[in-house]
VMD Tcl script that draws the C-alpha trace (Angstrom):
set ca {
  {0.20 0.06 -0.04}
  {2.46 2.51 0.89}
  {4.23 1.82 -2.63}
  {1.06 2.24 -4.09}
  {0.91 5.64 -2.36}
  {4.24 6.85 -3.24}
  {3.87 6.25 -6.52}
  {0.71 8.22 -6.38}
  {2.96 11.21 -4.93}
  {1.67 10.74 -1.76}
  {4.06 11.19 1.24}
  {3.08 9.33 4.10}
  {5.77 10.71 6.82}
  {4.58 14.08 6.21}
  {0.96 13.20 6.02}
  {1.22 11.79 9.53}
  {2.82 14.99 10.21}
  {-0.22 16.79 9.24}
  {-2.58 14.31 10.88}
  {-1.07 14.61 14.07}
  {-0.18 18.58 14.03}
  {-4.25 19.20 13.45}
  {-4.89 16.69 16.42}
  {-2.31 18.64 18.67}
  {-4.69 21.86 17.78}
  {-7.80 20.16 18.78}
  {-7.32 17.82 21.60}
  {-5.49 17.96 25.48}
  {-2.51 16.50 25.67}
  {-3.55 13.92 27.85}
  {-6.33 12.73 25.33}
  {-3.56 12.90 22.30}
  {-1.30 10.78 24.40}
  {-4.37 7.96 25.70}
  {-5.57 8.38 22.06}
  {-2.46 7.48 20.00}
  {-0.73 5.13 22.62}
  {1.75 8.02 22.87}
  {3.74 9.19 26.27}
  {2.00 12.41 27.54}
  {5.55 14.55 27.57}
  {5.25 13.77 23.61}
  {1.70 14.75 23.03}
  {2.89 17.90 24.85}
  {5.72 18.76 22.81}
  {3.13 18.35 19.91}
  {0.57 20.48 21.35}
  {2.87 23.10 22.10}
  {4.44 22.96 18.52}
  {0.90 23.09 17.15}
  {0.06 25.65 19.55}
  {-3.27 23.83 20.32}
  {-5.64 25.49 22.55}
  {-7.59 22.87 23.97}
  {-9.84 24.98 25.83}
  {-11.85 24.69 22.75}
  {-12.01 21.35 22.66}
  {-13.18 21.35 26.60}
  {-16.25 24.10 25.24}
  {-17.08 21.86 22.48}
  {-17.42 18.73 24.79}
  {-19.65 20.71 27.44}
  {-21.96 21.60 24.87}
  {-22.40 17.97 23.26}
  {-25.84 16.65 24.51}
  {-25.60 13.60 26.62}
}
mol new
graphics top color blue
foreach p $ca { graphics top sphere $p radius 0.5 }
foreach p [lrange $ca 0 end-1] q [lrange $ca 1 end] { graphics top cylinder $p $q radius 0.2 }
display resetview
């Protein structure tokens, strides 16, 4: 699969980094770490690099109906 994607010009490492970066802007580091199975320190670094503000996430969760 990876070879087929490379032939199409899709760079897997860049795509993965972009996805992680986006998640880091939207989720608290603790949720990011637990969800992806990564160490909390790594999740915090991703979040800081992405300048993520997890308050928006908390606000969204609080608006959801149960």
